N, C-alpha and C positions, 0 to 999 in steps of 0.2 A: 224855506224847506229844501229847495234845490241846492242851496249853498251847503247845507248840512250833508246832503247826499254826496256832493263832490268831495267834501272834506273826508267823509267816511271812505269813499273809494280810494282817495290818496293815501289815507292811513292804512287801508287794507293792502294796497299795492306795496307800501313801504314795509309792512310787516312781512309780506310774502318775500320781499327782497332780503330782509334781515334773516328770515328762516333759511332761504337758499344759501346765503353767505355763511350762516352758522353751520349748515349741513356740509358745505364745502370745507369750512375750517375743521370740522370734526373728521372729515375724510383725510385731510392733510395731516391732522394730528395722529390719526390712526396709522397712516403710511409712515410718518416719522417715527412713531413708536415701534412699528415693525422693523424699520431700518435700524433703530437703536438696539432692538432685541437681537437682530442679526449681527450687528457689529459687536455686541456684547458676547455673543456666542463665538464669533471669530477671535475676539480678544482672549476669551477663555481658552480657546483651542491653541492660540499662539502662546499663551502663558504656560499651558501644559507642555507644549513642545519645548519651550525655553527651559522648563523645569527638567524635562527629560535630557535635554542637551547639557544642562548644568550637571546632572548626575553622571552623564557619560564623560564629561570633561573631568569631573572629580575622580571618576574611576580611572581615566587615562593618566591623570596626574599621579595617582597612587601607584599605578603600574610603572610609570616613568621614574618615580622616586625609588621604587624597588629595583628597577633595572639600573638606575644610576648608582645605587649602593653596591649592586653586584659588580658593576664595572669598576668602581673605586676599589673594591676588594681585589678584583682581578688585576688591576693596574698595580696595586700594592704588592701582590704576589709576583707579578712580572718584574717589577722594579727590584724586588729582593733577589729573584732568580738572575736578573741581569747583573746585579752587583756581585753575586756569587760567581757568575761566569767570568766577569771582568777580573775579579780577584784571582780566579783559577788561571786564566790566561796570563795574567801578569806574573804569576809565580812559576809558571812552567818555562823552563829554559830549553824548549824545543821549538824549532820553526814550525808553526802551524798556521795555515791560512784557511779560514772557513768561508765557503762560498754557498750561494743559494742554488736553486734548481736551474737558474739561468746562467750559472757560472760567474756571477758577479760577486766581488769581494764583500763580505759582511763583517768579518772580524779577523784579527791576526795577532799573534803573540809578539812580544818585543824581539824575540830571537828572529822571527820571520821578518820583522821590520828591518833589522840589521842585514839579514841575508838578501832579501829581495828589494831593499830600499823602498819599503812601503811607507805611506804616511796617511794622515786623516783624509786627504783628498782622494785617496785610492779607494775608499769605501764606496761601493756602488759601481766600481769600474769592472768591466768584463775581464776575465782572466782565462784566455784560451790561446795558447801559442803553439804553432806547428814547429817543433824543434826536430826537423827531419835530419837524421844522421844515418848510421848503419842500421838503426832500428826505429821504432816509434812511428812508422808510417806504413799502413797496410790498406790496400784498396777495399778489402772486405769490411773494414770499419769506416773508412772515410766516405765511401760511396753512399751507404745508408744515412750517414750523418749529414752530408751535404744535400742529399735529396730532401731532407727535412728542413733545409735552410740554415743548418748549423755550420757556420763558417768561422775560421779563426780570426782573432782580433789582431794578431801579429804573425808574421811568417819569418822563420829563421831556420838555420841549418847547423848541424854539428859536423863541421868540415874536417875530415882527416882522410888518410889514404884509403882506409876501408870503405868510407862512404862515397868519396869522389870517384872511386873505381867500381862502384856498385850501382844501386838504383838511384841514390840521391843525386849524384853528379855535381850539381852546383845550385846556387840560390835561384837562378832563372828557371832551371828545370823544375824546382819545387814550386815556384810561382806558377809555372805553366800547368803543373798538375792541378792546382787549385782552380786555375782559369778554366780548364777543361772539365772540371767537376761542377761548373756552374757559378763559381764566384765571379761577380762583376769585375771587369778589368780595373775600374777606378778603385774598387775596394782592395784588390790584389796589390796595386801600387801603394795605396795608403797604408796597408798592413805591413809593408816592408820599408816604409819611410817615416812619415810623421807619427803614426801610431807606435811604431817601434821606438822612436826617439822619445815619445811621451813616457813609455814604460820605463826606460832607463834614466829618466829625469834629465834629458838633454834637449831642452826646447830650442837650442841653437842649431840643431840638426834636423834633417828630414824635410826641409822646405826651401823655397827659393825667394824668400822675402828679401826686401832691401836690407843690405848689411849682413846677410847670412853668408856662410862659407860657400864658395863656388864649387860645390861637389855635385856633379851632374852625371847622370847615366842616360844616354840616348838609346832607346830600345826600338827594335823592329818587331812587329807582330806578324809572324809568318803564318801563312795558310797552307794547309796540305794534310797529309796523313803522317802522324808521328806516333812513336811508341814510347811509353813511360813505364818504368819498373819501380815496384815498391820495395820495402825492406825485406819482404819474404821471397823476392824474385818473381812475383807475379806481374803480368803485363796489362796495361790499359792503353788503348789507342785514343788519340785526340786529333782535332783538326786545327789546333792553334799552338804556337810555340813562340815564346819570347826569346829574342836574341839581342845581345848587346852590340851596338854599332860603335859607340864611342863612350869612353869613360873619362871624365874630367875631375881631377882632384886638386882642390885649392887653386882652380883656374888654369891648371896645366893638364894637357891631354896625356893620359897615361895608358890608354888602350884605344886602338883604332883598327877595327876589324877589316874594313874595306878602304882604308886610306881616305876617309871623307875629309879629314883635316889637312891633307897633304896636297901640294901642287902636282900637276901632271909633269912627267919627266921631260916633256917637250917645252915646259915653261921654266925649267931650271937650268942654271949654268954653273960650272965649277969655278 
C-alpha cells in the first residue's frame, strides 16, 4: 500500500511538472506568435513604403523621360541654329568677332580670321587691348572699369606725333597709367610682353627662355607724385612711374639712360 502511495505521488509530481512545462511552452508560443505578428506588420509597412517608393521612382522616371525629350528637342533646335549661324558667318565677307559678356572670343568670320590672324585656339581667349593713341583712353571710362577689376589683356599704343606730344607720350607712360589704376605690376609687364606676343602669334617673343632673342628692357619703378594725361586732356595723379634704364636689342645695348652699361671716365683711356 505504501508503495502505491509513493508511486502515486511521483506520478502526480511528474504530471505537475509536465503541466508547468506545457504552460511555459504555451507562453513561449504566444510570445513567438506576437513577435511574428509584429514582424508581419513591420514587413507589411516596409512593403507599403517600398510600393510608395516604387511609384515615386516611376513618376520621377516619367518626368526625367519628359525632360530628356525636351532637352533633345532643344539641343536639336540649338544645333540647327548653330549651323545656321555658322553658315551665315562663313558667307559674310566682313570682319566680325563675337565675344561674350567677359569679352572672350566666341566666334569670328573668315574675314576676321585673316585680318586679326585668329584661329580655333583663340576661341575662349580674352580680347581687350588698350590701344592708347591720340584718342581711345579717357580716365572717366578707365577708372570705373578698373575699379571693377576690368583690366586689359594687352597694352599697346598708337605712336605718332599727335599722341607722343599729347597725353599718351609712350608705352611706359601708358603702362604706368594702368599701374596707378590698380593693375598689378606683374600683369602690366605680362600684358606688354608675353601676352602681346601670343596675340600676334609670335611665341618666339616676349620671354627670356633659353634660345630666345636677347631683347631686354630694364625698368625702374619710380616712387613719388606724377601726373598723367588722358586723350581728352584730363589729368590723374599717381605715385608710381615706370622708367626705362637700359634697352637691349638682339644682345646689343641700344638705350642707356644713366650709363649703366658704360665704364666710368676714370677707367677709360684713349
